[in-house]
N, C-alpha and C positions, 0 to 999 in steps of 0.2 A: 384362703379358700376360694375355689372358683365360683364365678356365679352359676354356672350350672348346678353344681352341688347345693349352692344356695336355695335353688329354685325347688331342688329336691327335699332339701330338711326343711325348710319354710312353706309347707304347702297350706294355701287359705283354709280356715274353718269351714267346717261341713252348712254353717248359716251363710258364708258366702254365696253371692249369684253366681251362676254359671253362664250369665246371658248378656247381653248389654240389652239397653232400653228397646232395640229393635225386638227383642228376643231371638237373636242368633246368637249361638256358641261363641263365647272369645276362641279367637285363632291364637294358638299358642303361638306361633311362629312369633306376631308380632311382639312379643315380649323374651325371645331368644336373644341372647347376645350373639351376634354374627359371628362365624367361625372365621379364623384366619386363612388366606390361600396358602396352598402348599409348600411355597417358597413365599417364605414373610421375611424382610429386615427390618429388627426392632431400629426405630431411629431416636437414641439418647436424649439429642438434643431436645426433641419434642416431649419427648416421656416428661423429662425435664421439666418443660416448660407446662405441659399438662398438669402437672401435681399441684401447681398455683390453684388450679380449680378449687380444690380443699380448702382454700383460705377466702376464697368469694363465692357472695351469691350465684354471681351469673358466668358460666362461661361460653364463650362462641368460640365454636368450630366450623368457619367460613369457607368454603372451597369450591372451585367448577367439580363438576360430575367424575368423577375416577383420579382424583386429586388424591386420594387414599386417607378421606375423613374418618371414616367409618370403622376401619381397622387400625387405626392409630387409638381413637378411643376404646374401641373393643378391647385391644392388648391390653391397655392402659388398666380399664376397670376390672378385668376379671385377675390382675395384680392387685388388685386394694382387698384390705380387710376390711369387712364392715358392710352395711347395707346398697346394695347397688340395685335400681329401680332399672330397667331400660324398656322403651317403649318405640317400635318403629311406626313412626305419625300417619299410616295409610289409612289412617280409620276418620282424616281431618275432616273429610268430604260427608263423611255421612251426617254432621250435626254436633252441636258443641255438649250436648248430652249423650252421645255415643262416646265421642274424644273423652270426654270426665271419666265415663265408667271404664274404659280403659287406662287412666292413668291410676285409678284407684286397684283397680286388677294388676299394673303393675308393681304397685307400693305392695299387695298383699302375696304377690308371688318371693318378693324380694324382704317378706319377715315383715314388714313393717303393715300391720293391720289397723286401718283407721280403728275409730270407736264404735260401736253399734250406732251411735248418737249421730255420725256424722253423715248417715242415709246412704242414698243410691240415686242416681239419675233415674228418673221414669220415663221421661220423653227423650227421644232424639236429637231433638231439635233445640232443647233449653234445658237447662241447668237451673236449680236454687240457686241464690244469692247463700243463703243462710248454708246448704249444706258445703261452698265453698271455703264461707266463714272458719266452718266448725273443722274443716279438714286444716287450715291454714293453723288454726288454734290449736290442734292435736299435735302436728308436726313441731312447733314452738316449741311444745312441751319435753320435748326429746332430749335427751344428754348428748348423745350423738348424733348427727345430721345425717340423714338418710341424701345418697347423690341418686338424682333422676338424671335418666340420659334419655333426649329425646331426641332419636334419628329421624332422618328426612324431615325437618323440622320445615323445609321450602315447601313442602305440603299444606301447610296450617296459613292459609288464607284468606282466611273469615276474621277480622279486627275483633269480634267479640272475644274469640277465643283466647287471642294475644291479651286482650283485658285482663280477661279473668285468670289467666297463667299470671300474668305479671300483680296482680292482687295477692292471690295465693304464696308467690312468692315473698313477696311482703311481709303479708301475715304470718310466714312461718316464719322470718327472721333467721337464727342460728341453723331452726331444725332441718332445713335442708338447702342443699347444694344441686343448681338445677345446670345442665350441659346441654344445649342445643349443639346436634349436628346438621349443618344445612349448606345449601348451594348459595342460598337469598339471604340478603339482611333482614332478619325478621322484625315483624312490625309489634319492637319494643320501644320504649324511652330509651335508646344506648346512652345518647348523651347525658343523661343522668347519672347513668352508674359510670361511665368514664369520669364525670367531672367527680364523684366521689370515689374514685377508685377501687370498684366495687366491680368490676368485671375481667376475665381473663381472657384475651383474646389471641385465636391463632388464624391468621388469616391465609389467602392464597398462595402467596408470595414464599410465605414461610413453609407451607406444607410441599413447593417443589425443592426436587432433590438435588443434594449439591452433585458434586464431579465424584467427591468422594463417596457420598452413599451410592451414587448410580454404579459405580466399580462394583461395590460390595455388592449392589443386586443383582449386576451381571456376574458377579464371581458366582453366588447364589445358584444361577440359572447354567453354571459349566463352563460362563463365557470370559475369558482372559484377554481381557483387550490393552491399549499402551493410552496411556493418559490422554492423547491428541484425539484418540478415536474416541472415547469416552467422554471426552468434553467436547464433540461435535456434536455429538449424540445428544447430550444435553442442554447446547445452544440449538438444536433442531426441535427438541421435545419441552425447552423451557423447565424443563425438572418435571413434568408432569407426571404421576405415578402412573397411570393408564397407559400411558404411553411407552415409558419405557420397559414396562412390563411386558404390555404384548409385543413390542419389538423385540424383543430378547425371546420369547417365547417360540417367534416367527424364525429367528437367528439362528435357533436351537438346531435346525433342520436343513440348516446349508451348508454346503462344501466350504465356503469361506466366508463367518459369519462377520470378522469386520467389514468386509467387501460390502455388504448385504446390508448392514446398518448404516453404511454410509450413503447407497445408493438406491434405497427402497423406494419404492414410490406409495406414497400415505395412501392415496385411492383406491390400492389395489391390496390391500390390509385391512386387516379386522380393525384396525384402529378407525379405519373409515365407518366401517359398519357402526363402531360404537359412537362416534360422536353423530352421525347420521340420526341414528337413532335417540340418543340423548339428550340432544344440543336442537340440532337442525329442527327435527321434525316435531319439537314441544314446542315451537315458534310459531306465529300468526303466519298468515300467507305474506303480510307487508312485511315482517320482521324478515321472512325469508329470503324477500326478493331483495330486500337491503344487503343481505349478508350475503348475497350469492354476486352482486354487482360489485359490492366493495372488497369480495377476494382479488382482482385483480390489482389491488394498492397494498404499497408494505405500510400505508400509514393514511391516516383520513379524518378530518374535520366534519361536523356538521352540515358547512356550507358543501363543502367538497360533496358531498353523499347525496346533499339535493341535490345537486346537479348531475349526477349519474341517474338518480330513481325518479329525478322529475315531481318529487313533492318535496314536501316542506316540514314533514314531521321526525328527519332524520335524528335530530338530536336528542328527542325524547325516546326514541326506542333504542338509542346507543346509550345513552345514559341506562337504559332501566336492562342493556345488555349487560354492560359493567357491573352494575350493582346485584346480579343475578349470576354473576360469573359465569357469563355463557361465552366462556373464550373470547372474549373484548378485553383489550388491557387500555387502560386511561394511560397516556403519556405526558399528559398535563398540558395547559395552553389550549385547553380546547381540542387535541386531537388523541388520536386512539389507534389502535391498531389489533389485529386480527391473529391466534396465537398460529404460529407458522405451519403446522400439520392440519391445523383445520382450514387455513387459506388454501393449503393444495388440495385439500379436498372439494372445497367449496367451490376451487376455478374446474378442476375435473366435472363438478356436477354440473356448473354452470354449462361447460361446452356441449354435456348430452341434453340438459332442458330448455338453452336457449342458446342455439347454435348460430354461429353468426353475431351475436351481440358483441362476444369480447372486443373486437377492433374497434368498433364502435365506442363501446365504454373507454378503451384505451385513447379516442383521439378525445373525446370531452373530457376524461380527467388531463390530458397534457394540454389543453385551449387552456381550463380553469386554472392549472398549478402556472402557465406561462402568465396569465393576467396576475398571480399573485406571487410571483418571485422566485419560485422553488425549481431552480432551473434542472439541478438533477435528476430531480424527479419527470420534469418537462420532458428532456430527452428522451428518458427510456420507454416514459409510455407516447411518446412521438414517432419512436423509433418502433414498439410494439406496433400501432396503428400502420405504419408505412406512411407517416405522415413528416415526409421530409422537409417542406415547407416551413412547418412549426418548429421542427427541429433545430434546423439551420436558424433561421429567423429569432426563435431563444439565442442560440448561442451566440450569434451577431450582436443584436439586442443587448444583450449581458456584459458584451466587451470581453467575453471569456474564450474565444481565439484563441488568446495567446495561451490558454491550458496545455492544448495540444502540442506544447516545445517547452515544457517546465519539468517533465518528469516525472511530475506527482500525478496526472490523470492521462499523459500522452496516449497511453499502450489502450485504455479504456473509451477515448474519445476515438482514435482511427480504427478501433474495433467496433465501436458504435457505427460509424458513419459508415464504414465498409462496405452495409450494407443498401447503401443510398444508389440507387439504379441513374443511369442518364436521365432522366425526366425529376422532377421537374428543373427549369432554369430562370433562375434569377439571379438577382446578385446576392442572396445571403447563400444560394447553395453552390454557387460557382465561387465565392469566396471560402467557402468551405471545404469547397473540391479542391481548390488551387491549395489551401493548407494541406491539407492531406498529402497532395504531391510534393509539395515543398518542402513538408516534415520529411517525407523519405527522399529528397534531395533530386527528384524528378524536375526540373530545372524547365524541362521544353513543356510537359504538359500544365504545369504550375502556372508556366506564365500566359499559357493559352488560355487556361479559368481565367486568371487574374485580370488580364487585357480586357474579356470579354465583362467582367465584374465592373470594371474601371469604367469602360464606354458607358452603362448602362446607368451608373452612377451619376456619371457626367452630366447626363442627358435631363434626369431632375432638376438641374440648376434650375432657378429661377421657379418652379413649383410652389404648391401652398405649403407643401411640409418640405421645405429646403434647409429648415432650421428647424425639424423635429429632431430630437432626440435617435430615433431609430435610426431616420438617415444617418445623422452622426456617426452613431455607432459604427454602420457601416462603411462611411469614409473612414474614419477612423481606422480600422481592420484593415481596409484596403493598403491603407498607409504602411502601418507594419507587415504587410505580409510582400509590399514592394520594396521597404527596406531588406527584410529576408532572402528577397530575390537578388538584389542587388548585392546581398554579402556572398550569396553563393554564386555569384559570377562574376564576383571582383570588380563592382562599378559605385565607384566612391560619387562620382556626381550622382547618378539615379540615387543612392543612399542619403546625398543632402536632399533631392528634391525632394523623396518620401520625406524625411523629417519635416521638412518645412511645412509640406502639406498637412500635415497631421497639427499643426499649432491650432486652427480655425477649428475643425471639430472637437478637439481636446476643449475647449473653450464651450462647446454645446452639449455634450454631452453632462449627464448628471454628476456631480462630484461624489457621489455614495460609489458609482461603479467605479471611478478612477481610484477610490480608496479602496474597492473591494479588489481590484485586478492591479496591484501594483506592476506585476510579471509585464503588463503591456508597456508601460514605460522602460522599464528595464530592457526591454529586449529590443524597443525601437534604438535605444544609446548604445545596446552592443553592437547590432549589425550595422549603427554608424561608428563605432569605434573599429572593428574590424574591416570595414572599408577603408578606411582613414591610415588602419595598419597596413594595408595591403599597398596602401598608395605610398608607402613610407614616410609618412606624416606623425611621425613618431609625437611629438607634444599636442596637436589636436588629438591623435587616438587617447593618448594618456589623461587627456582630460575628461573625455566622455566615460571611459574605460574606469577612472577612478570613481567618479558619480556614481555611477550602477555599485559598485563595491560599497561605496560608502553610504548607500541607498537604507538600510537599515536590515533586518535579520525574518524578512518573511520568507516562510517555507516554501512560496510559489517565487521567489526572486533568486532560490539557493541557486538552481544549475546557472541563471545567465550571471550569477558574481563569480560563480565557478570559471566560465568561460571568461569575464573578464580578467579577473586574477591571472588565468593562463596566458590571456594574451600581454598583460603587461609582464608576465613573468619572460615571454619572447621578446619582448622590446629590452627588457633589460640582458638578456642574452645576447641580442644580436648588437647590442651595443659594446658587448665583453664585460659585463658583470655578472659573472656564475653565483657568486655568494647571493646576490638580490634577487638573481632570478630564480635561487632554487627555494630562497625563504616563500616568493610568490608559489610559486609550482607546488609547493608541500600544502599552502593555506589552500591551493583550487583544488587537490586530491581531497583533500580532508574536509571541503564544505559538503561535499556530495555523503561521504561517510557519515559524519555528525547528524545530518538529517534524514538519514537512513533510504536515501532516493533510491526509487528502482532504474539506476543505470549504473553501469559499470564504470570502477574508479578511474580505470584505464581511459575514460573517454574525455578528449577535448584537448589540449594544449598542455596541461599540468606537466602528464608523464611524459611527452614527447620532450620539453623544456630538461625537465628530470634527468631522461637519457642522454640528452647532448650534454647537460653537464659533466654527467658521468662520464661520458669519452674523454673530454678536456681532463678528469681527474685521472686516465686511464682505468676505469672501472668497467672493463669491459661486459663482463657477465651480465654485472648490474644492469647495464645500457640495453644489453640487448633484452633481458625480461622486461623493460621500461617500454621500450619501444615494442614487444609481442605484445603486450597489454594495448597500447595504444591502438596498433594495428588493429588487431582482433576484436576491439569492443564493438558490441551491437548496436550502440546507438551513437557513436563518434560521429561529431560533425564534418561533413566533407567539403567546406569550401578553400576557396584557393590558399588561404593563410595556412591551415593545416597540413593541406597536401604538400604546399610549398616546404612548410617545416619537417614535414614526414620525410621527403626527399633529402633534405639539408642532412637530417641527424643520422638517417639510412647512409646515405653517402660516408660522413666522416666517420660511421662506427665500421664501413667496409675499409676505410683507407688504413682506421687503427689496425684492420685486422689483415692487414698486406691482400685486400681484396680489390686492388685497383679497377681492373676490368670492368667488376660488377659495381664500383664505385661510378666508373664513367658513365656505364649505361642507365643509371639511379639518375644521375645529374641527367641526363641527357632528354630524360621523360619531361614532355612539356605539361604545365599547368594551364589548363584553358582557362581564362580571363577575359574579361571586355579590355581591360589594359594591362599591359606589363607592371610587375612590381622593380621597384629597384632594389630593394633588400634580397627579395627570391633570385634575382638573376645574378646579384652580385654574390651571393652565399651558391649557388649552384655551380658559377663559372668558377667559383675559388676551390669547392671541391674537383670538378674536373681537373684545374689546373695541377693541385696539387698530384692527382692520379697520373698526370702525365708526367710528370716533375720524378715520380716515382719510380717511372718506367723508364728515366733516361730520355726523353724528351723536352728538357727547358725550355727549347726552340719555340715548340707547338705551346708550351704553357704559358710563355711571355705573348705570342701571337694571340693565344686566347683571350688575355687580358687586356690585352691593348684595345681590342674590338670590342671588352664587354665594359661595364661599368666600372673603368678606373677609378671612379671617385672615391668610390666606398672604402672605408679604412680595411677592411678583410680583403678585399682584392688588391689594395697598395703595398699589404705586408706579402701576400702571397707573389704579386708580379716583384717587387723587390727581391724575393728569395730566389725565382727564376732567374731575373738578371744575374744576379750573383752566380748562380751555378753555369750560366752561361760566359763569365768574366767581367761581366758588366758591375762592376764594383762603383763605378759612378753614380750610373743609372739606379742602381739598388739606394744608395744615399738620396738621390734627388728622389724617390719615389716613396720614400719613409719621411722625408722632409714635409710632404705635403699633407702629413697625419694632423702636423699642428692646427689644419683648420677646423678640425672635427669636433674640437670641446671636448665633451665629458664620454670618454673613450675610455673603458675598461682595462682590468690587466690581463684577461684572455686574449686580448690583443695585443696591449701593449709589451705583455713580458715577449710575444713572437716578435714583433719589432725589434725589441732589443737584443734578443737572439741572432736575429739578420745583422743586425749593427756590426754585433760581435764577430759574429763569422767575417763581414766585410772587413773589421778592424785585424781579425789576425791573418788573414790573406795579404793586408797591407805590412805585417809584421808590427804591426802596434799593438803589443800583447797586453800591458799596462791598460788600456781604454777596454780593451776584449775583456778581461778579468773583472775590471770595473762594472761594465757590462752585464757579465753573468751573474756576479754577486748582484746586482739590483735587481735580474729578473729573477734569481732565486728568490729573495725578497718579497718581490710582489707574488709571486707563484704558490709562497709557502701558506701564505695567509688563504689563497682560495684552494689549496693541496692541486693546481693545477702542473700535471705531470705531464700531460700530451704532448705539450710545446718541445719539452724536455728532449721526449722519444721521437720528434720529426725534426729535431736538428740537425741531424747527422753526426758521422760517426767521430767529428774534430771535439765535439763537446765533450767527448766520455774520459779522455785521459786527462780533459780540463778539470773536472770534478772530485778526482782524485786527489788534485794538489793543496797545501795550503789551508787558508779559510772558506776556499770555496767545496771544502770536503766536510766541512762542520756544519755550512746553509746548506749541502743538500743532505745530509746523515740522517736518519730514521723515517724519512717519508719522501724521499724521491729514490736515493742509490741502492743497489743491490744487498743482500744481506738478510738482519733480521727487522723484524716489522717494528711497527712505534710501540706496540707493546712487550718487543722480548721476545717473542714467540719466532721460532725457526718455520720457515713457511714448509707446508707440507709436499712434499714430492708427489705428482701427478700420477694417478693409477690408469696401467695402461687399459685400454676400453676393451672386453670380451669379444670375440669376434662373433660375427653374425651368421645365428643358425638356421637361418632362412634365408634363399636369394629373393629380393626386391624385384617385383613386376615390373613392366614397362611404363605403366603407368603411376606407380609409385615413385619410380624414377620421375618420372616427368613435373609432378611435382614437388621433387625434392628441388629439382632445379626451380622453381617457379620461389622457394622455400631460400632459394641462396639468391636469387637478385632480390630477396625483401619484399615480394608482391604479398598481400594479404589473401587472405582464402577466400574472398568474392573475385579478384583477378584472378587469382589462378584458375578457378570454376569458369570465367569467362575466357581464359586463352585456352583450357581445352576442351571449352563446347560442354560441359557438365554442369551438375548441380553443384549447389556448396555442399550438400550433404554429402555426395561423392567424393569430391576432394576431402571433406572430414575423414570419412573412412580410410582413404587411402593413408592419408596422415596417421591415424591410429592404427593401421597396420606395418607402415614406415619405422613409427618410433618403437612399436613391439619388437621387429626384427632387429630393430638398431640396438636395444637396450637404450633408448633416452625415452624423455619424457617432455623435452622442449623444443622449440623449431632451430635454436642456435645450436644445441644438441647435436640433434641431426646433420645439420648439414655440416659441422665440425666432423662429427664422426664420418660422413658419408665421403667427407675429400679426404680422411685419413685411410680409408678404406679402398681409394681410387675409384668412386662409385660417379661421382660427380669431375 
């Protein structure tokens, strides 16, 4: 039976009073169960919880304005069988006599008429205790309890009424179940009810809509959104019922409801009107001022609030706002936050009511937060206040500048400091500017900033603050950036000096900061290892690089560990150990993927080394894909080691494809560095010599290697092969004999050397030695799947591989025929014809691709933007019917376009 019907069928007796003690007639609206809104979603989880109200004396439904408290209880109450008395407590301020007169009238309208002996309050501001006793006693005698719902109980601010209500509740015993619907915690001894298990509580957090419930509510409004869009709206509204409902109503009239719900400005909606009227304007002037000032903060504590309001009463006010569900959430440990929508609206209100105050508030917040160690919030507020001295000083003092290079916050910090203008100029701002420039590999500008900062810091020697933690942090930061600059310029001595200079300030900064920022030490050692690698000091490089790899698994060092693994992989590759190199390179690529770091897996040396190994294994398509990923990776470091490695791998891949001229061009491109690298010179010379040899110019190849770094094993093998092509068998043998002094040389080099010796033996008629050497080469190569050395050996080898035991050693992995799995090779399909002619610019871009130039290099060469190059590439791919750069070049050559 509905409560409305119950009211009609259980009218009070004729003797019941029709007016309150003031002589005013009862307002029947105070006793009516509120109607549900036209679009209403019943939430079963809350209804089920509310059913427990029938088992406990007291139930509290406590939530913020618009949380859906009243509609929830009204919907639940209408579905109940039994006596339900409803009272909206807007008369609580008229005195306790008036309040109790309304309670008695609510009971009568619900069919629970107190006995005539109970009496009736005759004075508005007092009630006889005997009346309350008789009322409680009468209710206690009932066989079935009456459900008494008091809505808007937060209006009951008189402690006397609260005490009287608790007295009646205790006296009534099982005869009454009291449900209080309120925005604030009532003045009742709730702790006693909780201890006795005699209370049912539904609080603000439970009243919040879940994403599933929000989706259901939006659907009832005719809005069908994706789960992500619903989730974003729930996060923004924190599941607040009124916010969801008002947003849905507003979105109904929009052409694109999804976009509206993503981008609506809360301060320009009815949500603002609701919160300003129902929450802000109900507060005192002091509380309103605090809320407006706190709106600039994502979270705040009383001390921070006091700093912004210039008073000392923030703790009392904030605690009261949270207790009253005034859209101030308690986060624990003394910290609070505003509801997101309320914060948006308050910020807009702040700009209108107190124009010009917002930047000053941000500055105060930044300086307070800097003193109390909240770096991320300090940076955000300092940037909002345009206080770059504070922002840069905080980043440097916290030893956090390394985070600009870790991949975790690199983009956020770069974007934040992109707003810093040319002023001010002090060591901290210069260090941050230098870090920003160096992170973009703009070495010239970065070094200029760094030099100015270093000079300023050097000028403070002997000062009273010489040993201060702040100065030590600045000097340690300066050393880190010096090491990075050394890496980018290929300056090993500069890197050694920078790392040595870092030792003293490391001892002066708080140990806590070093523990919180392990990336700083990892970056220092990574830069040092890179410069040692560039110098060809493989043993010294391996030592520091391995230290970084073994330093732990912190997310902030994942990127440096990836780089170090890539460099270790390159060392293995350069020494001829492709299997070892591949394992380290795979681990390097996997580090970023496992950590979910925001940079492409193609960045760094790992993919380049994998591409180099793929070339040695004659897996050219795979090598091309890996090389493309490495070249186009947006965050790939551009130090000389990477540039040289890219040139070597590109050159070897071009040689494998028979593109000798392009290989020569690639090998001839200089890598700008402070000093030459022995291995980079050796390997690029080896590529160039191989190209000359393939073009029938063995004398040129010999001369090139004679003038170059002939001591490197890769050059010795290449020179021996060139000498053999000119008929210099003895000279070839002599060159190969020099390899014995190089110690740990791997099969990628020794297999090639064995094949050169085998060719020389055959030329001398020693076929037994030739077969033995080829057999040994096959055995060593098979373990590493090294096919390329045999492809490059020349036509003399292939008849030999079809004979006797050599055929068995080559079968299945090297010689033509069935693959290792036994599946026949699939014949290559003929590409479709070009449907549309390529433009001149598109051909220019393809020529750049053919020369293994990156997108940025093509853009610079053609004097156009990177986006323009990408557009030409997209069009060229479409016209050629491909989707990769290698396929585009291959297809263009087939069609004679290059």
